[in-house]
C-alpha positions in Angstrom: -19.1 -18.9 -35.0 -17.2 -17.0 -32.3 -13.6 -16.2 -32.2 -11.7 -18.0 -29.5 -9.0 -16.7 -27.2 -5.7 -17.8 -25.6 -4.1 -16.3 -22.5 -0.5 -15.8 -21.5 1.1 -16.7 -19.1 -0.5 -20.2 -19.1 -3.5 -20.5 -16.7 -6.1 -23.1 -15.7 -9.4 -23.1 -17.5 -12.5 -22.0 -15.5 -16.0 -21.9 -16.8 -16.5 -20.7 -20.3 -19.3 -20.1 -22.9 -18.9 -19.9 -26.6 -22.2 -18.8 -28.0 -23.1 -15.8 -30.2 -20.8 -14.1 -27.7 -17.8 -15.9 -26.1 -16.8 -15.6 -22.4 -13.8 -17.2 -20.7 -12.5 -17.3 -17.1 -8.9 -18.4 -16.4 -7.1 -18.7 -13.1 -3.7 -19.6 -11.6 -1.8 -19.7 -8.4 0.5 -16.8 -8.8 4.3 -17.2 -8.2 5.0 -13.5 -7.9 6.4 -13.1 -11.4 3.2 -12.2 -13.2 3.4 -8.6 -14.3 1.3 -8.7 -17.5 -1.6 -10.9 -18.6 -2.2 -10.9 -22.4 -5.4 -12.3 -24.0 -5.1 -13.0 -27.7 -8.2 -13.7 -29.9 -7.7 -16.0 -32.9 -9.5 -13.7 -35.2 -10.2 -10.0 -35.8 -12.4 -9.2 -32.8 -13.0 -6.7 -30.0 -12.0 -8.1 -26.6 -12.7 -6.8 -23.1 -10.6 -8.1 -20.2 -10.5 -7.8 -16.4 -7.9 -9.1 -14.0 -8.1 -9.6 -10.3 -5.9 -11.0 -7.5 -6.9 -12.5 -4.2 -5.1 -14.0 -1.2 -6.2 -16.6 1.4 -7.0 -19.5 -0.9 -5.6 -23.0 -1.0 -2.8 -23.8 -3.5 -3.9 -27.4 -4.3 -7.4 -28.7 -5.2 -8.3 -25.1 -5.5 -11.8 -25.0 -7.2 -14.9 -25.8 -5.2 -17.4 -25.6 -8.0 -18.1 -23.7 -11.2 -21.0 -23.1 -13.6 -22.2 -20.9 -16.4 -25.4 -19.7 -18.2 -26.0 -17.9 -21.4 -28.7 -15.9 -23.2 -28.0 -15.4 -26.9 -29.3 -12.7 -29.2 -32.1 -11.5 -27.0 -32.3 -8.0 -25.6 -32.3 -7.6 -21.9 -30.8 -6.1 -18.7 -30.2 -9.2 -16.6 -28.3 -12.5 -16.7 -29.9 -15.8 -16.0 -29.3 -17.1 -12.5 -26.2 -19.2 -12.1 -25.8 -21.6 -9.2 -23.1 -23.6 -7.6 -22.9 -25.7 -4.4 -19.7 -25.4 -2.4 -18.4 -28.0 0.0 -16.1 -25.8 2.2 -16.7 -22.9 4.5 -15.3 -19.4 3.6 -15.0 -20.0 -0.2 -14.2 -17.1 -2.5 -17.0 -16.8 -5.0 -16.1 -15.0 -8.3 -18.9 -14.0 -10.7 -18.5 -12.7 -14.2 -21.1 -10.9 -16.4 -19.9 -11.0 -20.0 -22.1 -8.9 -22.2 -22.0 -8.4 -26.0 -23.8 -6.4 -28.7 -26.1 -3.5 -28.1 -29.5 -3.7 -29.8 -28.6 -0.6 -32.0 -25.3 0.7 -33.3 -25.6 3.9 -31.2 -27.2 2.4 -28.1 -25.2 3.0 -24.8 -23.2 0.4 -23.1 -24.4 -1.0 -19.7 -24.2 1.2 -16.6 -24.9 0.6 -12.9 -24.3 -3.2 -12.9 -25.1 -4.9 -9.6 -25.2 -8.5 -8.4 -27.7 -10.2 -6.2 -27.1 -12.1 -3.0 -24.4 -9.8 -1.6 -21.9 -10.3 -4.4 -20.0 -7.1 -4.8 -19.3 -5.6 -8.2 -15.5 -4.9 -8.3 -14.2 -4.0 -11.7 -15.5 -3.7 -15.3 -14.0 -3.2 -18.8 -15.6 -2.4 -22.2 -14.6 -1.8 -25.8 -16.0 1.8 -25.9 -19.0 3.4 -27.5 -17.4 3.8 -31.0 -17.4 0.1 -31.9 -20.2 -1.2 -34.0 -23.2 -2.8 -32.4 -22.0 -6.3 -33.4 -18.6 -5.8 -31.7 -19.3 -3.9 -28.5 -18.3 -5.7 -25.3 -18.7 -5.2 -21.6 -17.5 -7.4 -18.8 -17.9 -7.0 -15.0 -16.3 -9.1 -12.2 -17.9 -9.4 -8.7 -17.0 -11.5 -5.7 -18.1 -12.7 -2.3 -16.7 -14.6 0.7 -19.3 -17.3 1.4 -19.3 -17.9 5.2 -20.8 -21.4 5.1 -20.7 -24.1 2.5 -23.8 -24.7 0.4 -25.7 -23.5 -2.6 -25.3 -20.0 -3.9 -26.9 -18.3 -6.9 -26.4 -14.8 -8.2 -27.8 -12.6 -11.0 -26.4 -9.5 -12.6 -28.7 -6.6 -13.5 -27.9 -3.3 -15.2 -29.2 -0.3 -17.2 -29.2 -0.3 -21.0 -30.0 -3.7 -22.7 -27.5 -6.0 -24.3 -28.3 -8.9 -26.7 -25.8 -11.5 -25.5 -25.6 -12.1 -21.8 -23.2 -14.7 -20.5 -22.7 -15.4 -16.8 -19.8 -17.4 -15.3 -19.3 -18.3 -11.6 -16.5 -20.2 -9.8 -15.6 -20.9 -6.2 -12.1 -21.1 -4.7 -11.5 -23.0 -1.4 -10.2 -20.9 1.5 -6.9 -21.7 3.1 -6.9 -22.6 6.8 -5.4 -19.2 7.6 -5.2 -15.9 5.6 -7.5 -13.1 4.6 -9.2 -12.2 1.4 -8.3 -9.1 -0.6 -10.7 -7.1 -2.7 -10.5 -7.8 -6.5 -8.0 -5.6 -8.2 -5.6 -5.4 -5.3 -2.3 -7.0 -5.9 -1.3 -9.3 -3.1 2.0 -10.8 -4.3 3.3 -14.3 -4.4 0.9 -17.1 -3.5 -2.2 -15.2 -4.4 -4.8 -16.7 -6.7 -5.4 -14.5 -9.7 -8.2 -14.7 -12.2 -8.7 -13.2 -15.6 -11.8 -13.2 -17.8 -12.1 -12.2 -21.4 -15.0 -12.0 -23.7 -15.1 -11.6 -27.4 -17.3 -11.4 -30.5 -16.3 -11.9 -34.1 -15.9 -9.4 -36.9 -14.5 -6.4 -35.2 -11.0 -4.7 -34.7 -8.9 -6.8 -32.3 -7.6 -5.6 -29.0 -5.4 -7.2 -26.4 -6.1 -7.1 -22.6 -3.4 -6.7 -20.1 -3.6 -6.7 -16.3 
């Protein structure tokens, strides 16, 4: 089974997958006091974490759809498509590729990850090339402002295969006024922030901060 994770400060649960690899997305409406986000696994495990902040989203009834897909213990260089259908124009779409375990103990981690359907890859994190094959982790966060409500599907592709390939997607409703900020840019009080972590069991533990 997979190790599970908790996050501090307290956040809302987004989509998650607990498979041969585990992937989580948390979000909250920031109050301006958040300086560090800490993800704690409940067992000895490598953990890769990204954190992003956005402005221009509503502060109540925030989520406009979420979904996930998973591929477990099968070598490949793509996620399965993940689809949601939004109900409001201008939604912020956040997509996560959470990848675990290289096929061999000395195989390289993913490079050149890109998203389909105009989702922009923003930030990634990994546990490095010295971890064992079982533990090595890579996570990438992408986003898109969806002009008109409706269905949206995206796929991540990259170079260098991984065995466990989890894909999370969530939509946040746009406020009546305001602008979006690229992932990784701090926008202060009132911004919506999201953090995603992935983990696998039986490896040295690390803690992610944002």
